[in-house]
C-alpha positions in Angstrom: -14.9 -34.5 72.2 -13.5 -37.2 74.4 -10.3 -38.8 73.1 -6.7 -39.4 74.1 -5.5 -36.3 76.0 -9.1 -34.9 76.4 -10.7 -35.8 79.7 -14.3 -37.1 79.8 -15.2 -34.4 82.3 -14.1 -31.7 79.9 -16.2 -33.3 77.2 -19.2 -33.1 79.4 -19.0 -29.4 80.0 -17.2 -27.8 77.1 -18.9 -26.8 73.9 -17.2 -28.5 70.9 -17.7 -26.2 68.0 -16.6 -26.9 64.4 -13.5 -24.7 64.9 -12.5 -26.2 68.2 -12.9 -29.8 66.8 -10.8 -28.8 63.8 -8.1 -27.2 65.8 -7.8 -30.2 68.2 -7.9 -32.7 65.4 -5.2 -31.0 63.4 -2.9 -31.0 66.3 -3.7 -34.6 67.2 -3.2 -35.9 63.6 0.1 -34.0 63.3 1.4 -35.8 66.4 0.4 -39.1 64.9 2.2 -38.8 61.6 -0.3 -37.3 59.2 1.4 -35.4 56.4 -1.7 -33.3 55.7 -3.4 -32.9 59.1 -5.5 -29.9 58.2 -6.9 -31.4 55.0 -7.5 -34.7 56.8 -9.3 -33.0 59.6 -11.5 -31.0 57.2 -12.4 -34.0 55.1 -13.2 -36.1 58.2 -15.3 -33.4 59.9 -17.2 -32.6 56.7 -18.0 -36.3 56.4 -19.1 -36.6 60.1 -21.4 -33.6 59.6 -22.7 -34.6 56.2 -21.7 -31.3 54.6 -19.2 -29.9 52.0 -15.8 -29.0 53.3 -16.3 -25.3 52.2 -19.3 -25.2 54.6 -17.1 -25.7 57.6 -15.7 -22.2 57.2 -19.2 -20.7 57.6 -20.0 -22.9 60.6 -17.0 -22.3 62.8 -19.1 -21.4 65.8 -21.6 -24.2 65.4 -21.6 -26.8 68.1 -21.4 -30.5 67.0 -24.3 -32.7 67.8 -23.5 -35.7 70.0 -23.8 -38.2 67.2 -21.5 -36.0 65.0 -18.9 -35.9 67.8 -19.1 -39.7 68.2 -18.6 -40.2 64.5 -15.7 -37.8 64.4 -14.1 -39.4 67.4 -14.1 -42.8 65.7 -12.8 -41.3 62.4 -9.9 -39.5 64.2 -9.0 -42.6 66.1 -8.7 -44.6 63.0 -6.8 -41.9 61.1 -4.4 -41.7 64.0 -3.4 -45.3 63.1 -2.7 -44.1 59.6 -5.8 -45.7 58.0 -6.2 -43.7 54.7 -8.7 -40.9 54.8 -10.3 -42.1 51.5 -11.1 -45.5 53.1 -12.6 -43.7 56.1 -15.0 -41.5 54.1 -15.5 -44.0 51.3 -14.6 -41.8 48.3 -11.8 -39.9 46.6 -12.0 -36.9 44.2 -10.2 -37.4 40.9 -10.4 -35.1 37.8 -13.3 -33.2 39.4 -15.3 -36.4 40.0 -16.0 -38.5 43.1 -15.0 -42.1 43.1 -16.1 -44.8 45.6 -13.1 -46.4 47.3 -12.8 -49.0 50.1 -10.1 -51.2 51.5 -8.5 -53.4 48.9 -8.7 -50.8 46.2 -5.9 -48.5 45.1 -6.8 -44.9 46.0 -6.7 -42.5 43.0 -3.9 -40.0 43.0 -3.6 -36.6 41.5 -0.5 -37.7 39.6 -2.6 -40.0 37.5 -4.6 -37.0 36.2 -1.6 -36.5 33.9 -2.4 -39.8 32.2 -6.0 -38.6 31.6 -4.9 -35.2 30.3 -2.5 -36.8 27.9 -5.1 -39.2 26.6 -7.6 -36.5 26.1 -5.1 -34.4 24.1 -4.5 -37.4 21.8 -8.2 -38.1 21.5 -9.0 -34.5 20.7 -7.5 -35.1 17.2 -9.7 -38.1 16.5 -13.4 -37.9 15.3 -14.2 -41.1 17.3 -12.0 -43.6 19.1 -12.0 -46.9 20.9 -10.1 -46.7 24.1 -8.8 -49.4 26.4 -7.8 -48.9 30.0 -5.9 -51.8 31.6 -5.3 -52.2 35.4 -8.3 -50.0 35.8 -8.7 -50.1 39.6 -11.5 -47.8 40.7 -12.2 -47.0 37.0 -11.1 -43.4 37.6 -9.2 -43.2 34.3 -11.8 -44.5 31.9 -14.6 -42.7 33.7 -12.7 -39.4 33.5 -11.9 -39.9 29.9 -15.5 -40.8 29.0 -16.8 -37.8 31.0 -14.6 -35.5 29.0 -14.6 -37.0 25.6 -18.1 -37.8 24.3 -16.8 -39.4 21.1 -14.8 -42.1 22.8 -16.0 -45.7 23.5 -14.2 -47.4 26.3 -13.3 -50.8 27.5 -11.7 -51.3 31.0 -10.0 -54.4 32.4 -9.3 -55.2 36.1 -7.7 -58.4 37.4 -9.2 -58.4 40.9 -12.9 -59.3 41.2 -13.5 -57.1 44.3 -11.9 -54.1 42.7 -13.8 -54.8 39.5 -17.1 -54.5 41.4 -16.0 -51.1 42.8 -15.1 -50.0 39.3 -18.5 -51.1 38.0 -20.2 -49.1 40.7 -18.2 -46.0 39.8 -19.1 -46.4 36.1 -22.8 -46.7 37.1 -22.6 -43.8 39.5 -21.4 -41.5 36.6 -24.0 -42.9 34.3 -21.5 -44.2 31.8 -22.5 -47.9 31.6 -23.5 -47.4 28.0 -20.0 -46.2 27.0 -17.7 -48.2 29.2 -17.5 -52.0 29.0 -15.8 -53.4 32.1 -14.1 -56.8 31.9 -12.2 -59.0 34.4 -8.9 -60.7 33.7 -5.1 -60.4 33.4 -4.2 -57.6 31.0 -5.6 -58.3 27.6 -6.8 -61.9 28.3 -10.6 -61.1 28.4 -10.6 -59.4 25.0 -12.1 -60.9 21.9 -9.6 -61.8 19.2 -10.8 -59.1 16.8 -10.7 -56.2 19.3 -8.6 -53.2 18.4 -8.1 -49.8 20.0 -6.9 -46.4 19.0 -5.6 -45.6 22.5 -4.5 -47.9 25.4 -4.0 -46.4 28.8 -2.6 -48.1 31.9 -1.6 -47.2 35.5 0.2 -50.5 36.2 2.0 -51.5 39.4 5.4 -49.8 39.2 6.8 -49.6 42.7 10.1 -51.6 43.0 10.4 -54.4 45.5 13.1 -52.3 47.3 10.8 -49.3 47.5 7.9 -51.1 49.1 9.3 -50.7 52.6 9.9 -47.0 52.1 6.3 -46.1 51.1 4.3 -44.0 53.5 2.8 -46.1 56.2 -0.8 -45.4 55.2 0.1 -46.7 51.7 2.3 -49.6 52.8 0.1 -50.9 55.5 -3.3 -50.4 53.9 -3.4 -50.2 50.1 -3.2 -53.4 47.9 0.2 -54.6 47.0 -1.2 -56.1 43.8 -1.7 -52.6 42.5 1.6 -51.3 43.7 4.4 -53.9 43.5 6.0 -54.0 40.1 9.0 -56.4 40.7 12.7 -55.9 41.1 12.8 -52.8 38.9 9.1 -52.0 39.1 8.7 -52.7 35.4 7.4 -56.3 35.3 3.9 -55.3 34.1 5.2 -52.4 32.0 7.3 -54.8 29.9 4.3 -57.0 29.2 2.2 -54.0 28.3 4.8 -52.7 25.8 5.3 -56.1 24.3 1.7 -57.2 24.1 -0.1 -53.9 23.2 0.8 -53.8 19.5 -1.4 -56.8 18.9 -4.4 -54.7 20.1 -3.5 -51.3 18.7 -4.6 -49.9 15.4 -1.9 -48.6 13.1 -0.8 -45.3 14.6 -2.6 -46.2 17.8 -1.1 -44.9 21.1 0.0 -46.7 24.3 0.2 -44.4 27.4 1.7 -45.7 30.6 2.0 -44.1 34.0 5.4 -44.6 35.6 7.5 -43.8 38.6 9.5 -40.6 38.3 12.9 -42.4 38.0 11.8 -44.9 35.4 11.3 -42.7 32.3 14.7 -43.6 30.7 14.2 -47.3 31.2 10.7 -47.2 29.8 11.7 -45.2 26.8 14.3 -47.8 26.1 11.8 -50.6 26.4 9.6 -48.9 23.8 12.7 -48.6 21.5 13.7 -52.2 22.0 10.2 -53.4 21.1 10.8 -51.9 17.6 7.1 -51.6 17.1 6.6 -47.9 18.1 7.5 -44.5 17.0 9.9 -42.7 19.4 8.4 -42.5 22.9 7.4 -39.2 24.5 7.7 -38.2 28.2 5.0 -36.1 30.0 5.7 -34.5 33.4 3.2 -34.1 36.1 2.4 -30.8 37.9 5.2 -31.5 40.4 7.7 -31.7 37.5 8.3 -35.4 37.7 8.3 -37.7 34.7 4.9 -39.4 35.0 3.6 -40.7 31.6 5.5 -42.3 28.7 3.6 -42.7 25.5 4.3 -43.9 22.0 2.4 -44.5 18.7 2.5 -47.9 17.0 4.4 -48.0 13.8 2.3 -48.7 10.7 2.5 -52.4 9.7 2.9 -51.7 6.0 
């Protein structure tokens, strides 16, 4: 596998097996700033070979075909410049489902699964429900909810047209077009005036302006700032969601927001200041960080 630090002459005479390519790639990516070099190497090699990651472990001694080596060489070169792995292979797993991603689209994160889990727990107590997901991105949240709650009907809204097209493809991929209506616009703007929802979910931009320069390079340099930057305190869109959601929530309906792990106190206070919600609740992710804040709308009567 010819690449930086690997002579062409060696490439011509050495047998590059799955194990040898993995070992070399792990070391190379570690030197070039990857925080998960083994995982990256396995995902890239499985993609280059057109197989599942688990199959690599039963194929350690299998030599790579020339076209597989060429594909892997290009993927490793790009990953060494910190291009996100999900963009390189074109998908990301989320909540046990695969989602198409490409440059310009925020890559789904495991932390956001806490938003889905919380929504499903709330929906579990309802015989049927209308759910709205705002700032939908890839559509991973509404698709995961729909796939795990057959009684829910969903609407999703995305501002960016390119991202909306990716979300639509993900909805169609998982055969949920009959249960998820996808709209384009700024927050609630595309909704009909009589729309109402039992649950509203959102993973809005919440990175502060000051934090943007501290993000990991693969995030800072490649993922869309529109989906990340939330203003001076990271809560510009969160404020709008808390203020505007009551107009679209049924009495007792619930607003769930993903947040940064240092923002829970401020967001709980925003819910209280709005004076339209029951006391807000905080949900922690698997890492023990505050990740979701949710509250029910007070009855109007």
